[in-house]
C-alpha positions as CSV (number, residue, x, y, z in Angstrom):
1,M,92.3,98.7,66.5
2,S,92.1,96.7,69.7
3,G,89.3,94.1,69.5
4,R,89.4,93.7,65.7
5,R,90.6,90.3,64.6
6,C,93.5,90.0,62.2
7,I,92.6,88.2,59.0
8,C,96.1,88.0,57.5
9,G,98.1,86.4,60.3
10,R,100.9,89.0,60.1
11,A,100.0,90.8,63.3
12,S,102.7,90.6,66.1
13,S,99.8,90.5,68.7
14,F,97.8,87.8,66.9
15,P,94.8,87.5,66.7
16,L,94.3,91.2,67.2
17,C,95.0,93.5,64.2
18,D,97.9,95.9,64.7
19,G,98.0,97.1,61.1
20,A,101.2,95.2,60.2
21,H,99.9,94.2,56.8
22,A,99.5,97.8,55.8
23,V,102.9,97.6,54.1
24,E,101.1,95.6,51.4
25,G,98.8,98.5,50.7
26,W,95.6,97.4,52.4
27,T,94.1,97.4,55.9
28,C,91.2,95.7,57.7
29,T,90.9,98.4,60.4
30,R,88.3,100.4,58.4
31,T,89.9,103.7,59.2
32,R,90.1,104.9,55.7
33,T,87.7,107.8,55.0
34,V,85.1,106.9,52.3
35,S,83.4,109.6,50.2
36,H,79.6,109.7,49.6
37,P,77.8,112.4,47.6
38,Q,74.9,112.5,50.1
39,V,74.3,110.9,53.5
40,F,71.2,110.7,55.6
41,A,71.4,110.3,59.4
42,S,69.1,109.9,62.3
43,G,68.6,108.4,65.7
44,P,67.3,104.8,66.0
45,A,63.6,106.0,65.9
46,Y,64.0,107.3,62.4
47,H,66.4,104.7,60.9
48,S,63.7,103.3,58.6
49,V,62.8,106.8,57.4
50,V,66.3,107.7,56.5
51,E,66.8,104.4,54.8
52,R,63.9,105.2,52.5
53,L,65.1,108.7,51.9
54,A,68.5,107.4,51.1
55,H,67.1,104.9,48.6
56,A,64.8,107.5,47.0
57,H,67.8,109.9,46.5
58,R,70.4,107.3,45.6
59,A,72.3,108.2,48.7
60,S,73.5,106.4,51.9
61,A,72.1,105.9,55.4
62,L,74.8,106.7,58.0
63,H,73.9,103.9,60.4
64,Q,74.5,101.4,57.6
65,L,78.1,102.7,57.0
66,R,81.3,102.0,58.8
67,G,84.3,104.1,59.5
68,P,85.0,107.8,58.8
69,I,82.7,109.3,56.2
70,R,83.2,112.3,53.9
71,T,80.1,113.7,52.1
72,E,79.1,116.7,50.1
73,A,75.7,116.9,51.8
74,L,74.6,115.5,55.1
75,V,70.9,115.5,55.9
76,V,69.9,114.8,59.6
77,V,66.4,113.8,60.6
78,T,65.8,114.5,64.3
79,D,63.1,115.5,66.8
80,G,65.8,116.7,69.3
81,T,65.2,113.9,71.8
82,D,67.7,111.6,70.1
83,H,70.7,113.8,70.2
84,H,72.6,111.5,72.6
85,H,72.4,108.8,69.9
86,L,73.2,111.1,67.0
87,R,76.2,113.0,68.5
88,P,78.7,110.1,68.5
89,A,77.5,108.9,65.0
90,L,77.9,112.4,63.5
91,Q,81.4,112.8,64.9
92,R,82.8,110.5,62.2
93,V,81.2,112.5,59.4
94,D,83.0,115.3,57.5
95,A,80.3,117.1,55.5
96,E,80.6,120.2,53.3
97,T,77.0,121.1,54.0
98,T,74.5,120.0,56.7
99,R,70.7,120.3,56.6
100,V,68.7,119.3,59.7
101,L,65.1,118.3,59.3
102,A,63.6,119.2,62.7
103,V,60.5,116.9,63.1
104,G,58.1,118.6,65.5
105,A,60.9,120.6,67.1
106,D,61.6,124.3,67.1
107,P,64.5,125.0,64.7
108,L,65.6,127.8,67.0
109,L,66.3,125.3,69.8
110,L,68.4,123.0,67.7
111,G,70.8,125.6,66.3
112,G,73.3,125.1,69.1
113,A,73.6,121.4,68.5
114,F,74.2,121.8,64.7
115,P,76.4,125.0,64.3
116,G,76.5,126.2,60.7
117,A,73.6,123.9,59.6
118,A,70.5,124.9,57.8
119,I,67.6,123.8,60.1
120,V,64.2,123.2,58.5
121,P,61.0,122.8,60.5
122,V,59.0,119.7,59.6
123,A,55.5,119.2,60.9
124,E,55.1,116.0,62.9
125,A,52.6,113.5,61.6
126,D,51.4,110.1,62.9
127,Q,50.6,108.8,59.4
128,P,53.8,107.6,57.7
129,T,52.7,108.8,54.3
130,L,52.1,112.3,55.6
131,L,55.4,112.4,57.5
132,W,57.2,111.2,54.3
133,R,55.6,114.0,52.3
134,N,56.6,116.6,54.9
135,L,60.2,115.4,55.0
136,S,60.4,115.2,51.2
137,G,59.1,118.8,50.9
138,A,61.6,120.1,53.5
139,L,64.7,118.6,51.7
140,H,65.1,121.6,49.4
141,R,63.3,124.4,51.2
142,A,65.4,127.5,51.6
143,V,66.0,128.5,55.3
144,P,68.3,131.0,57.0
145,L,71.1,129.7,59.1
146,P,70.6,130.1,62.9
147,S,72.9,132.3,64.9
148,G,73.6,133.0,68.5
149,V,73.0,131.1,71.8
150,V,69.3,130.6,72.7
151,R,68.6,131.5,76.4
152,V,65.7,129.6,78.1
153,F,64.3,130.6,81.4
154,L,62.7,127.5,83.1
155,S,60.2,128.4,85.8
156,H,59.2,125.5,88.0
157,A,58.5,124.4,91.5
158,T,61.4,123.2,93.7
159,A,59.6,119.9,94.3
160,D,59.8,119.1,90.5
161,E,63.6,119.6,90.1
162,H,64.4,115.9,90.3
163,R,62.1,115.2,87.4
164,L,63.2,118.1,85.3
165,Q,67.0,117.7,85.7
166,P,67.5,115.1,83.0
167,A,65.6,117.2,80.5
168,I,67.5,120.3,81.5
169,E,70.8,118.5,80.9
170,A,69.5,117.3,77.5
171,L,68.6,120.9,76.5
172,R,72.1,122.1,77.6
173,A,73.6,119.3,75.5
174,L,71.8,120.8,72.5
175,G,73.7,124.0,73.1
176,L,70.9,125.9,74.9
177,E,71.6,128.2,77.8
178,V,69.0,127.1,80.4
179,F,68.4,129.1,83.5
180,S,67.0,127.0,86.4
181,C,67.0,128.4,89.9
182,G,68.2,125.1,91.2
183,D,71.7,125.3,89.7
184,S,72.0,128.6,87.8
185,I,72.3,131.0,90.8
186,P,75.8,131.3,92.2
187,G,76.2,130.9,95.9
188,G,76.3,134.1,97.9
189,S,74.6,136.2,95.1
190,R,71.4,138.1,95.4
191,W,69.1,135.5,94.0
192,W,66.3,137.9,93.1
193,D,68.6,140.0,91.1
194,E,69.8,136.9,89.2
195,I,66.2,135.9,88.4
196,L,65.3,139.4,87.1
197,S,68.5,139.5,85.0
198,A,67.8,136.1,83.5
199,L,64.2,137.0,82.8
200,R,65.2,140.1,80.9
201,A,67.9,138.3,78.9
202,C,66.0,135.1,78.0
203,D,64.8,134.4,74.5
204,R,62.1,132.0,75.7
205,F,60.2,131.6,78.9
206,V,59.0,128.1,79.9
207,L,56.6,127.5,82.8
208,V,56.4,123.9,84.0
209,L,53.1,123.3,85.7
210,S,52.4,120.8,88.4
211,P,50.3,120.8,91.6
212,A,53.3,122.3,93.4
213,A,53.9,124.9,90.7
214,R,50.2,126.0,90.7
215,Q,50.6,126.8,94.4
216,S,53.8,128.7,94.0
217,T,53.7,132.4,94.3
218,W,57.1,132.7,92.6
219,C,56.1,130.7,89.5
220,A,53.1,133.0,89.1
221,F,55.3,136.1,89.6
222,E,57.9,134.9,87.1
223,A,55.2,134.1,84.5
224,G,53.6,137.5,85.0
225,A,57.0,139.2,84.6
226,A,57.6,137.2,81.3
227,I,54.3,138.4,80.0
228,A,55.1,142.0,80.9
229,L,58.5,141.7,79.2
230,E,56.7,140.3,76.1
231,K,58.8,137.1,76.1
232,P,57.8,134.1,73.9
233,L,55.9,132.0,76.4
234,Q,55.6,128.2,76.6
235,V,53.4,126.4,79.2
236,I,54.0,122.7,79.9
237,S,51.8,120.6,82.2
238,L,53.3,117.6,83.9
239,D,50.0,116.2,85.0
240,G,47.6,117.3,82.3
241,A,45.6,119.7,84.5
242,P,44.6,123.0,82.9
243,P,46.7,126.2,83.4
244,P,45.7,129.0,85.7
245,S,43.2,131.5,84.3
246,F,45.7,134.2,83.5
247,L,47.5,131.7,81.2
248,A,44.4,130.2,79.7
249,H,45.0,131.9,76.3
250,I,48.3,130.1,75.9
251,Q,48.3,126.8,73.9
252,M,49.7,124.3,76.6
253,Q,51.9,121.3,76.0
254,D,50.4,118.4,77.9
255,V,53.1,115.7,78.8
256,P,50.6,112.9,79.5
257,R,49.0,113.6,76.1
258,V,52.4,113.5,74.4
259,Q,52.8,110.0,75.9
260,V,49.4,108.8,74.8
261,L,50.2,110.0,71.2
262,H,53.7,108.6,71.3
263,P,53.6,105.5,73.6
264,W,57.1,104.5,72.7
265,L,58.5,107.5,74.5
266,T,59.6,107.3,78.1
267,P,58.3,109.9,80.6
268,A,61.6,111.8,80.4
269,E,61.6,111.7,76.5
270,A,58.0,112.9,76.5
271,L,58.9,115.9,78.7
272,L,61.9,116.7,76.5
273,E,59.7,116.5,73.3
274,A,57.2,118.9,75.0
275,L,60.1,121.3,75.8
276,L,61.4,121.2,72.2
277,A,58.0,121.9,70.6
278,P,57.6,125.1,68.6
279,I,55.8,128.0,70.3
280,P,52.6,128.9,68.6
281,N,52.5,132.5,67.1
282,S,49.8,133.4,69.7
283,S,52.3,132.8,72.5
284,R,55.1,135.0,71.1
285,G,54.6,138.1,73.2
């Protein structure tokens, strides 16, 4: 309650509200939980979208509401890159059911961030009318609930660790188990055994390409092992250069191209969006 001005003059610590007027049956602290049949939520990038969805469905947009919220149905629109904005907002919502519309993101990778939620893939679209149609169609699509922790093996050059670390932390905040040699191998352990164990256990293998990674024998070996183990494989280029010939059949995520298509994204956000992209069927082992 600190910081909220008292409007009745009864507070003992005037002008800040201390709830003293609650004896009269009302409060100005906005801590009372309000019920809504349906609430739409998103990070700032999709606020206008959820406002339109809320209007079309006679519902409410979370960012326009104050205080604790109770709802029968919560619908979250996200591409995964805005989880740091969404997480504190969603903490004040008590929802009976939650449906997540994953825009351009792999539903498998968002399951840890939204336990118990139905996560629906939504194709990304630059045209507003097409995105609206995709979101509207996903509102009632039946989907299975995700289960289990997703393990991601991130293969990269040591020289790129400083650039990758913010994205790694963002993936972990989404509930993913990310193996990165820089911080996932305990001191004193046999590092090669740890790498082999993580490769066998991973649900997705991600190779991050850069000039240093293309010259790395270990990155090539790890990618070859992932192919041999028939792991779903994702290739991401930090500089836009093509992949080595033995990975030429894999549809590559190009971070510079992501920034050209989405100029509002920072370099770190563009990298995270590439990491969250669905893996094409041709790359799934």
